[in-house]
N, CA, C, O and the ligand as a Tripos MOL2 file, in Angstrom:
@<TRIPOS>MOLECULE
protein
  229   227    58     0     0
PROTEIN
NO_CHARGES

@<TRIPOS>ATOM
      1 N          10.0210  101.2360  178.6240 N.3       1 MET1
      2 CA         10.7850  100.2740  177.8060 C.3       1 MET1
      3 C          12.1180   99.9650  178.5010 C.2       1 MET1
      4 O          12.9150  100.8700  178.7490 O.2       1 MET1
      5 N          12.3490   98.7110  178.8060 N.am      2 PRO2
      6 CA         13.6050   98.3700  179.5100 C.3       2 PRO2
      7 C          14.8270   98.6780  178.6470 C.2       2 PRO2
      8 O          14.8080   98.5470  177.4230 O.2       2 PRO2
      9 N          15.8690   99.0850  179.3240 N.am      3 GLU3
     10 CA         17.1270   99.3170  178.6300 C.3       3 GLU3
     11 C          18.1570   98.3380  179.1690 C.2       3 GLU3
     12 O          18.4530   98.3190  180.3640 O.2       3 GLU3
     13 N          18.6880   97.5400  178.2850 N.am      4 LEU4
     14 CA         19.6680   96.5370  178.6750 C.3       4 LEU4
     15 C          21.0360   96.9260  178.1400 C.2       4 LEU4
     16 O          21.1730   97.7810  177.2660 O.2       4 LEU4
     17 N          22.0430   96.2650  178.6990 N.am      5 LYS5
     18 CA         23.4110   96.6070  178.3100 C.3       5 LYS5
     19 C          23.8870   95.7170  177.1760 C.2       5 LYS5
     20 O          23.7030   94.5000  177.2000 O.2       5 LYS5
     21 N          24.4930   96.3340  176.1970 N.am      6 CYS6
     22 CA         25.0830   95.5860  175.0920 C.3       6 CYS6
     23 C          26.3900   94.9480  175.5670 C.2       6 CYS6
     24 O          27.2700   95.6430  176.0770 O.2       6 CYS6
     25 N          26.5210   93.6140  175.4010 N.am      7 PRO7
     26 CA         27.7420   92.9400  175.8680 C.3       7 PRO7
     27 C          28.9440   93.2180  174.9790 C.2       7 PRO7
     28 O          30.0730   92.8840  175.3360 O.2       7 PRO7
     29 N          28.7090   93.8160  173.8410 N.am      8 VAL8
     30 CA         29.8050   94.0790  172.8990 C.3       8 VAL8
     31 C          30.4180   95.4520  173.1440 C.2       8 VAL8
     32 O          31.6280   95.5820  173.3270 O.2       8 VAL8
     33 N          29.5680   96.4710  173.1450 N.am      9 CYS9
     34 CA         30.0920   97.8300  173.2530 C.3       9 CYS9
     35 C          29.7130   98.4880  174.5850 C.2       9 CYS9
     36 O          30.0950   99.6250  174.8620 O.2       9 CYS9
     37 N          28.9560   97.7530  175.3990 N.am     10 TYR10
     38 CA         28.5240   98.2460  176.7180 C.3      10 TYR10
     39 C          27.6400   99.4850  176.6210 C.2      10 TYR10
     40 O          27.4870  100.2360  177.5850 O.2      10 TYR10
     41 N          27.0720   99.6780  175.4580 N.am     11 GLY11
     42 CA         26.0970  100.7390  175.2780 C.3      11 GLY11
     43 C          24.7160  100.2640  175.7200 C.2      11 GLY11
     44 O          24.5510   99.1440  176.2020 O.2      11 GLY11
     45 N          23.7400  101.1320  175.5470 N.am     12 THR12
     46 CA         22.3770  100.8320  175.9620 C.3      12 THR12
     47 C          21.5540  100.3380  174.7800 C.2      12 THR12
     48 O          21.5940  100.9040  173.6880 O.2      12 THR12
     49 N          20.8050   99.2640  175.0290 N.am     13 VAL13
     50 CA         19.9360   98.7140  174.0020 C.3      13 VAL13
     51 C          18.5030   98.7510  174.5120 C.2      13 VAL13
     52 O          18.2100   98.2030  175.5750 O.2      13 VAL13
     53 N          17.6190   99.3850  173.7730 N.am     14 LYS14
     54 CA         16.2090   99.4210  174.1640 C.3      14 LYS14
     55 C          15.5150   98.1470  173.6890 C.2      14 LYS14
     56 O          15.6020   97.7780  172.5180 O.2      14 LYS14
     57 N          14.8310   97.4870  174.6060 N.am     15 VAL15
     58 CA         14.1520   96.2310  174.3130 C.3      15 VAL15
     59 C          12.6750   96.3870  174.6600 C.2      15 VAL15
     60 O          12.3550   96.9030  175.7300 O.2      15 VAL15
     61 N          11.7740   95.9590  173.7920 N.am     16 PRO16
     62 CA         10.3460   96.0800  174.0860 C.3      16 PRO16
     63 C           9.9560   95.3260  175.3540 C.2      16 PRO16
     64 O          10.5450   94.3000  175.6950 O.2      16 PRO16
     65 N           8.9640   95.8520  176.0330 N.am     17 GLU17
     66 CA          8.4830   95.2550  177.2780 C.3      17 GLU17
     67 C           8.0820   93.7970  177.0940 C.2      17 GLU17
     68 O           8.2680   92.9770  177.9940 O.2      17 GLU17
     69 N           7.5330   93.4780  175.9300 N.am     18 ASP18
     70 CA          7.0020   92.1370  175.6960 C.3      18 ASP18
     71 C           7.9660   91.2450  174.9130 C.2      18 ASP18
     72 O           7.5570   90.2330  174.3430 O.2      18 ASP18
     73 N           9.2340   91.6210  174.8860 N.am     19 ALA19
     74 CA         10.2140   90.8070  174.1730 C.3      19 ALA19
     75 C          10.3360   89.4340  174.8410 C.2      19 ALA19
     76 O          10.2430   89.3090  176.0620 O.2      19 ALA19
     77 N          10.5450   88.4240  174.0210 N.am     20 LEU20
     78 CA         10.5970   87.0570  174.5130 C.3      20 LEU20
     79 C          12.0230   86.5140  174.5070 C.2      20 LEU20
     80 O          12.8870   86.9940  173.7720 O.2      20 LEU20
     81 N          12.2490   85.5010  175.3440 N.am     21 ASP21
     82 CA         13.5220   84.7990  175.3310 C.3      21 ASP21
     83 C          13.8340   84.3080  173.9210 C.2      21 ASP21
     84 O          12.9590   83.8050  173.2160 O.2      21 ASP21
     85 N          15.0580   84.4550  173.5340 N.am     22 GLY22
     86 CA         15.4800   83.9690  172.2300 C.3      22 GLY22
     87 C          15.2720   84.9810  171.1150 C.2      22 GLY22
     88 O          15.7120   84.7710  169.9850 O.2      22 GLY22
     89 N          14.6070   86.0700  171.4360 N.am     23 GLU23
     90 CA         14.3860   87.0880  170.4160 C.3      23 GLU23
     91 C          15.7090   87.7860  170.0920 C.2      23 GLU23
     92 O          16.5410   88.0200  170.9690 O.2      23 GLU23
     93 N          15.8760   88.1050  168.8290 N.am     24 LEU24
     94 CA         17.1260   88.7050  168.3840 C.3      24 LEU24
     95 C          16.9540   90.2000  168.1540 C.2      24 LEU24
     96 O          15.9290   90.6540  167.6450 O.2      24 LEU24
     97 N          17.9540   90.9370  168.5320 N.am     25 PHE25
     98 CA         17.9650   92.3780  168.3290 C.3      25 PHE25
     99 C          19.2930   92.7790  167.7230 C.2      25 PHE25
    100 O          20.3370   92.2110  168.0440 O.2      25 PHE25
    101 N          19.2420   93.7620  166.8480 N.am     26 GLU26
    102 CA         20.4920   94.3080  166.3530 C.3      26 GLU26
    103 C          20.7440   95.6310  167.0570 C.2      26 GLU26
    104 O          19.8940   96.5220  167.0720 O.2      26 GLU26
    105 N          21.9250   95.7370  167.6350 N.am     27 HIS27
    106 CA         22.2830   96.9920  168.2690 C.3      27 HIS27
    107 C          22.7950   97.9350  167.2070 C.2      27 HIS27
    108 O          23.8500   97.7210  166.6100 O.2      27 HIS27
    109 N          22.0170   98.9930  166.9830 N.am     28 GLU28
    110 CA         22.3650   99.8750  165.8690 C.3      28 GLU28
    111 C          23.7190  100.5620  166.0650 C.2      28 GLU28
    112 O          24.4200  100.8610  165.0980 O.2      28 GLU28
    113 N          24.0680  100.8020  167.3010 N.am     29 GLU29
    114 CA         25.3100  101.5420  167.5530 C.3      29 GLU29
    115 C          26.5530  100.7730  167.1320 C.2      29 GLU29
    116 O          27.5140  101.3630  166.6380 O.2      29 GLU29
    117 N          26.5370   99.4470  167.3260 N.am     30 CYS30
    118 CA         27.7330   98.6630  167.0050 C.3      30 CYS30
    119 C          27.4550   97.5620  165.9910 C.2      30 CYS30
    120 O          28.3860   96.9050  165.5230 O.2      30 CYS30
    121 N          26.1830   97.3510  165.6420 N.am     31 GLY31
    122 CA         25.8450   96.3610  164.6310 C.3      31 GLY31
    123 C          25.8190   94.9300  165.1220 C.2      31 GLY31
    124 O          25.6600   94.0040  164.3270 O.2      31 GLY31
    125 N          25.9750   94.7350  166.4340 N.am     32 ALA32
    126 CA         26.0010   93.3810  166.9800 C.3      32 ALA32
    127 C          24.6110   92.7570  166.9520 C.2      32 ALA32
    128 O          23.6070   93.4390  167.1560 O.2      32 ALA32
    129 N          24.5680   91.4520  166.6960 N.am     33 GLN33
    130 CA         23.3310   90.6980  166.8060 C.3      33 GLN33
    131 C          23.2470   90.1660  168.2310 C.2      33 GLN33
    132 O          24.1150   89.4180  168.6820 O.2      33 GLN33
    133 N          22.1960   90.5600  168.9260 N.am     34 LEU34
    134 CA         22.0630   90.1970  170.3310 C.3      34 LEU34
    135 C          20.8330   89.3480  170.5470 C.2      34 LEU34
    136 O          19.8000   89.5550  169.9110 O.2      34 LEU34
    137 N          20.9510   88.3820  171.4550 N.am     35 GLU35
    138 CA         19.8470   87.4920  171.7810 C.3      35 GLU35
    139 C          19.4080   87.7450  173.2140 C.2      35 GLU35
    140 O          20.2270   87.8300  174.1300 O.2      35 GLU35
    141 N          18.0980   87.8640  173.3860 N.am     36 LEU36
    142 CA         17.5580   88.0790  174.7220 C.3      36 LEU36
    143 C          17.4640   86.7530  175.4650 C.2      36 LEU36
    144 O          16.9020   85.7840  174.9540 O.2      36 LEU36
    145 N          18.0090   86.7170  176.6550 N.am     37 VAL37
    146 CA         17.9030   85.5320  177.4990 C.3      37 VAL37
    147 C          17.5300   85.9840  178.9100 C.2      37 VAL37
    148 O          17.8000   87.1160  179.3090 O.2      37 VAL37
    149 N          16.9020   85.0680  179.6560 N.am     38 THR38
    150 CA         16.5620   85.3790  181.0350 C.3      38 THR38
    151 C          17.5240   84.6600  181.9630 C.2      38 THR38
    152 O          17.6920   83.4430  181.8870 O.2      38 THR38
    153 N          18.1490   85.4250  182.8330 N.am     39 SER39
    154 CA         19.1120   84.8650  183.7750 C.3      39 SER39
    155 C          18.7300   85.2940  185.1760 C.2      39 SER39
    156 O          18.6940   86.4860  185.4830 O.2      39 SER39
    157 N          18.4440   84.3120  186.0280 N.am     40 ASN40
    158 CA         18.0420   84.6200  187.4020 C.3      40 ASN40
    159 C          16.8650   85.6010  187.4580 C.2      40 ASN40
    160 O          16.8180   86.4970  188.3000 O.2      40 ASN40
    161 N          15.9330   85.4050  186.5490 N.am     41 GLY41
    162 CA         14.7130   86.1940  186.5720 C.3      41 GLY41
    163 C          14.8110   87.5650  185.9310 C.2      41 GLY41
    164 O          13.8140   88.2820  185.8510 O.2      41 GLY41
    165 N          15.9920   87.9380  185.4750 N.am     42 SER42
    166 CA         16.1010   89.2310  184.8120 C.3      42 SER42
    167 C          16.5820   89.0400  183.3780 C.2      42 SER42
    168 O          17.3410   88.1200  183.0740 O.2      42 SER42
    169 N          16.1300   89.9160  182.5230 N.am     43 LYS43
    170 CA         16.4890   89.8040  181.1140 C.3      43 LYS43
    171 C          17.8840   90.3880  180.8770 C.2      43 LYS43
    172 O          18.2320   91.4580  181.3760 O.2      43 LYS43
    173 N          18.6520   89.6510  180.1090 N.am     44 VAL44
    174 CA         19.9770   90.1350  179.7250 C.3      44 VAL44
    175 C          20.1790   89.8700  178.2380 C.2      44 VAL44
    176 O          19.4730   89.0580  177.6410 O.2      44 VAL44
    177 N          21.1190   90.5430  177.6670 N.am     45 LEU45
    178 CA         21.4450   90.3300  176.2600 C.3      45 LEU45
    179 C          22.7800   89.6280  176.1470 C.2      45 LEU45
    180 O          23.7340   89.9540  176.8530 O.2      45 LEU45
    181 N          22.8330   88.6520  175.2420 N.am     46 LYS46
    182 CA         24.1160   88.0310  174.9360 C.3      46 LYS46
    183 C          24.3340   88.1090  173.4410 C.2      46 LYS46
    184 O          23.3970   88.3130  172.6700 O.2      46 LYS46
    185 N          25.5590   87.9470  173.0490 N.am     47 LEU47
    186 CA         25.8870   87.9930  171.6350 C.3      47 LEU47
    187 C          25.3100   86.7670  170.9420 C.2      47 LEU47
    188 O          25.5990   85.6370  171.3350 O.2      47 LEU47
    189 N          24.5090   86.9820  169.9310 N.am     48 ALA48
    190 CA         23.9200   85.8720  169.1840 C.3      48 ALA48
    191 C          25.0090   85.1810  168.3730 C.2      48 ALA48
    192 O          25.8920   85.8240  167.8050 O.2      48 ALA48
    193 N          24.9200   83.8460  168.3340 N.am     49 GLU49
    194 CA         25.9170   83.1020  167.5820 C.3      49 GLU49
    195 C          25.6100   83.1840  166.0990 C.2      49 GLU49
    196 O          24.4520   83.2220  165.6830 O.2      49 GLU49
    197 N          26.6540   83.2090  165.3300 N.am     50 GLU50
    198 CA         26.4860   83.2490  163.8850 C.3      50 GLU50
    199 C          25.7870   81.9760  163.4200 C.2      50 GLU50
    200 O          26.0950   80.8790  163.8860 O.2      50 GLU50
    201 N          24.8550   82.1360  162.5060 N.am     51 VAL51
    202 CA         24.1620   80.9670  161.9590 C.3      51 VAL51
    203 C          25.1530   80.1010  161.1860 C.2      51 VAL51
    204 O          25.9310   80.6010  160.3740 O.2      51 VAL51
    205 N          25.1120   78.8030  161.4510 N.am     52 GLY52
    206 CA         25.9520   77.8900  160.6980 C.3      52 GLY52
    207 C          27.3210   77.6770  161.3100 C.2      52 GLY52
    208 O          28.1170   76.8820  160.8130 O.2      52 GLY52
    209 N          27.5930   78.3950  162.3980 N.am     53 GLU53
    210 CA         28.8590   78.1700  163.0820 C.3      53 GLU53
    211 C          28.5850   77.7470  164.5160 C.2      53 GLU53
    212 O          27.7300   78.3260  165.1860 O.2      53 GLU53
    213 N          29.2930   76.7640  164.9760 N.am     54 ASP54
    214 CA         29.0720   76.2570  166.3160 C.3      54 ASP54
    215 C          30.2930   76.5680  167.1740 C.2      54 ASP54
    216 O          31.3530   75.9580  167.0350 O.2      54 ASP54
    217 N          30.1110   77.5140  168.0430 N.am     55 TRP55
    218 CA         31.2150   77.9090  168.9250 C.3      55 TRP55
    219 C          31.1270   77.2020  170.2560 C.2      55 TRP55
    220 O          31.9600   77.4250  171.1350 O.2      55 TRP55
    221 N          30.1200   76.3470  170.4200 N.am     56 GLY56
    222 CA         29.9240   75.7380  171.7340 C.3      56 GLY56
    223 C          29.3350   76.7710  172.6630 C.2      56 GLY56
    224 O          28.6950   77.7240  172.2200 O.2      56 GLY56
    225 N          29.5500   76.5830  173.9430 N.am     57 GLU57
    226 CA         28.9760   77.5430  174.9060 C.3      57 GLU57
    227 C          30.0230   78.5170  175.3560 C.2      57 GLU57
    228 O          29.7380   79.4010  176.1640 O.2      57 GLU57
    229 ZN         26.4740   97.3850  171.0060 Zn       58 ZN58
@<TRIPOS>BOND
     1     1     2 1
     2     2     3 1
     3     3     4 2
     4     3     5 am
     5     5     6 1
     6     6     7 1
     7     7     8 2
     8     7     9 am
     9     9    10 1
    10    10    11 1
    11    11    12 2
    12    11    13 am
    13    13    14 1
    14    14    15 1
    15    15    16 2
    16    15    17 am
    17    17    18 1
    18    18    19 1
    19    19    20 2
    20    19    21 am
    21    21    22 1
    22    22    23 1
    23    23    24 2
    24    23    25 am
    25    25    26 1
    26    26    27 1
    27    27    28 2
    28    27    29 am
    29    29    30 1
    30    30    31 1
    31    31    32 2
    32    31    33 am
    33    33    34 1
    34    34    35 1
    35    35    36 2
    36    35    37 am
    37    37    38 1
    38    38    39 1
    39    39    40 2
    40    39    41 am
    41    41    42 1
    42    42    43 1
    43    43    44 2
    44    43    45 am
    45    45    46 1
    46    46    47 1
    47    47    48 2
    48    47    49 am
    49    49    50 1
    50    50    51 1
    51    51    52 2
    52    51    53 am
    53    53    54 1
    54    54    55 1
    55    55    56 2
    56    55    57 am
    57    57    58 1
    58    58    59 1
    59    59    60 2
    60    59    61 am
    61    61    62 1
    62    62    63 1
    63    63    64 2
    64    63    65 am
    65    65    66 1
    66    66    67 1
    67    67    68 2
    68    67    69 am
    69    69    70 1
    70    70    71 1
    71    71    72 2
    72    71    73 am
    73    73    74 1
    74    74    75 1
    75    75    76 2
    76    75    77 am
    77    77    78 1
    78    78    79 1
    79    79    80 2
    80    79    81 am
    81    81    82 1
    82    82    83 1
    83    83    84 2
    84    83    85 am
    85    85    86 1
    86    86    87 1
    87    87    88 2
    88    87    89 am
    89    89    90 1
    90    90    91 1
    91    91    92 2
    92    91    93 am
    93    93    94 1
    94    94    95 1
    95    95    96 2
    96    95    97 am
    97    97    98 1
    98    98    99 1
    99    99   100 2
   100    99   101 am
   101   101   102 1
   102   102   103 1
   103   103   104 2
   104   103   105 am
   105   105   106 1
   106   106   107 1
   107   107   108 2
   108   107   109 am
   109   109   110 1
   110   110   111 1
   111   111   112 2
   112   111   113 am
   113   113   114 1
   114   114   115 1
   115   115   116 2
   116   115   117 am
   117   117   118 1
   118   118   119 1
   119   119   120 2
   120   119   121 am
   121   121   122 1
   122   122   123 1
   123   123   124 2
   124   123   125 am
   125   125   126 1
   126   126   127 1
   127   127   128 2
   128   127   129 am
   129   129   130 1
   130   130   131 1
   131   131   132 2
   132   131   133 am
   133   133   134 1
   134   134   135 1
   135   135   136 2
   136   135   137 am
   137   137   138 1
   138   138   139 1
   139   139   140 2
   140   139   141 am
   141   141   142 1
   142   142   143 1
   143   143   144 2
   144   143   145 am
   145   145   146 1
   146   146   147 1
   147   147   148 2
   148   147   149 am
   149   149   150 1
   150   150   151 1
   151   151   152 2
   152   151   153 am
   153   153   154 1
   154   154   155 1
   155   155   156 2
   156   155   157 am
   157   157   158 1
   158   158   159 1
   159   159   160 2
   160   159   161 am
   161   161   162 1
   162   162   163 1
   163   163   164 2
   164   163   165 am
   165   165   166 1
   166   166   167 1
   167   167   168 2
   168   167   169 am
   169   169   170 1
   170   170   171 1
   171   171   172 2
   172   171   173 am
   173   173   174 1
   174   174   175 1
   175   175   176 2
   176   175   177 am
   177   177   178 1
   178   178   179 1
   179   179   180 2
   180   179   181 am
   181   181   182 1
   182   182   183 1
   183   183   184 2
   184   183   185 am
   185   185   186 1
   186   186   187 1
   187   187   188 2
   188   187   189 am
   189   189   190 1
   190   190   191 1
   191   191   192 2
   192   191   193 am
   193   193   194 1
   194   194   195 1
   195   195   196 2
   196   195   197 am
   197   197   198 1
   198   198   199 1
   199   199   200 2
   200   199   201 am
   201   201   202 1
   202   202   203 1
   203   203   204 2
   204   203   205 am
   205   205   206 1
   206   206   207 1
   207   207   208 2
   208   207   209 am
   209   209   210 1
   210   210   211 1
   211   211   212 2
   212   211   213 am
   213   213   214 1
   214   214   215 1
   215   215   216 2
   216   215   217 am
   217   217   218 1
   218   218   219 1
   219   219   220 2
   220   219   221 am
   221   221   222 1
   222   222   223 1
   223   223   224 2
   224   223   225 am
   225   225   226 1
   226   226   227 1
   227   227   228 2
@<TRIPOS>SUBSTRUCTURE
     1 MET1         2 RESIDUE 1 A MET
     2 PRO2         6 RESIDUE 1 A PRO
     3 GLU3        10 RESIDUE 1 A GLU
     4 LEU4        14 RESIDUE 1 A LEU
     5 LYS5        18 RESIDUE 1 A LYS
     6 CYS6        22 RESIDUE 1 A CYS
     7 PRO7        26 RESIDUE 1 A PRO
     8 VAL8        30 RESIDUE 1 A VAL
     9 CYS9        34 RESIDUE 1 A CYS
    10 TYR10       38 RESIDUE 1 A TYR
    11 GLY11       42 RESIDUE 1 A GLY
    12 THR12       46 RESIDUE 1 A THR
    13 VAL13       50 RESIDUE 1 A VAL
    14 LYS14       54 RESIDUE 1 A LYS
    15 VAL15       58 RESIDUE 1 A VAL
    16 PRO16       62 RESIDUE 1 A PRO
    17 GLU17       66 RESIDUE 1 A GLU
    18 ASP18       70 RESIDUE 1 A ASP
    19 ALA19       74 RESIDUE 1 A ALA
    20 LEU20       78 RESIDUE 1 A LEU
    21 ASP21       82 RESIDUE 1 A ASP
    22 GLY22       86 RESIDUE 1 A GLY
    23 GLU23       90 RESIDUE 1 A GLU
    24 LEU24       94 RESIDUE 1 A LEU
    25 PHE25       98 RESIDUE 1 A PHE
    26 GLU26      102 RESIDUE 1 A GLU
    27 HIS27      106 RESIDUE 1 A HIS
    28 GLU28      110 RESIDUE 1 A GLU
    29 GLU29      114 RESIDUE 1 A GLU
    30 CYS30      118 RESIDUE 1 A CYS
    31 GLY31      122 RESIDUE 1 A GLY
    32 ALA32      126 RESIDUE 1 A ALA
    33 GLN33      130 RESIDUE 1 A GLN
    34 LEU34      134 RESIDUE 1 A LEU
    35 GLU35      138 RESIDUE 1 A GLU
    36 LEU36      142 RESIDUE 1 A LEU
    37 VAL37      146 RESIDUE 1 A VAL
    38 THR38      150 RESIDUE 1 A THR
    39 SER39      154 RESIDUE 1 A SER
    40 ASN40      158 RESIDUE 1 A ASN
    41 GLY41      162 RESIDUE 1 A GLY
    42 SER42      166 RESIDUE 1 A SER
    43 LYS43      170 RESIDUE 1 A LYS
    44 VAL44      174 RESIDUE 1 A VAL
    45 LEU45      178 RESIDUE 1 A LEU
    46 LYS46      182 RESIDUE 1 A LYS
    47 LEU47      186 RESIDUE 1 A LEU
    48 ALA48      190 RESIDUE 1 A ALA
    49 GLU49      194 RESIDUE 1 A GLU
    50 GLU50      198 RESIDUE 1 A GLU
    51 VAL51      202 RESIDUE 1 A VAL
    52 GLY52      206 RESIDUE 1 A GLY
    53 GLU53      210 RESIDUE 1 A GLU
    54 ASP54      214 RESIDUE 1 A ASP
    55 TRP55      218 RESIDUE 1 A TRP
    56 GLY56      222 RESIDUE 1 A GLY
    57 GLU57      226 RESIDUE 1 A GLU
    58 ZN58       229 GROUP 0 **** ****
């Protein structure tokens, strides 16, 4: 199971092997909502945007 880095607390987040782009995960350690994205062929986690709020990019 791949372990990715949480962009909020820099802790480790376990992500299923078959997780898809755009899938959301909650990091239990800090409670952050994280979105899986693929960057340059590798999976990374970014902070998911709050629903209903548009922060731009
Ligand atoms: Zn975290």
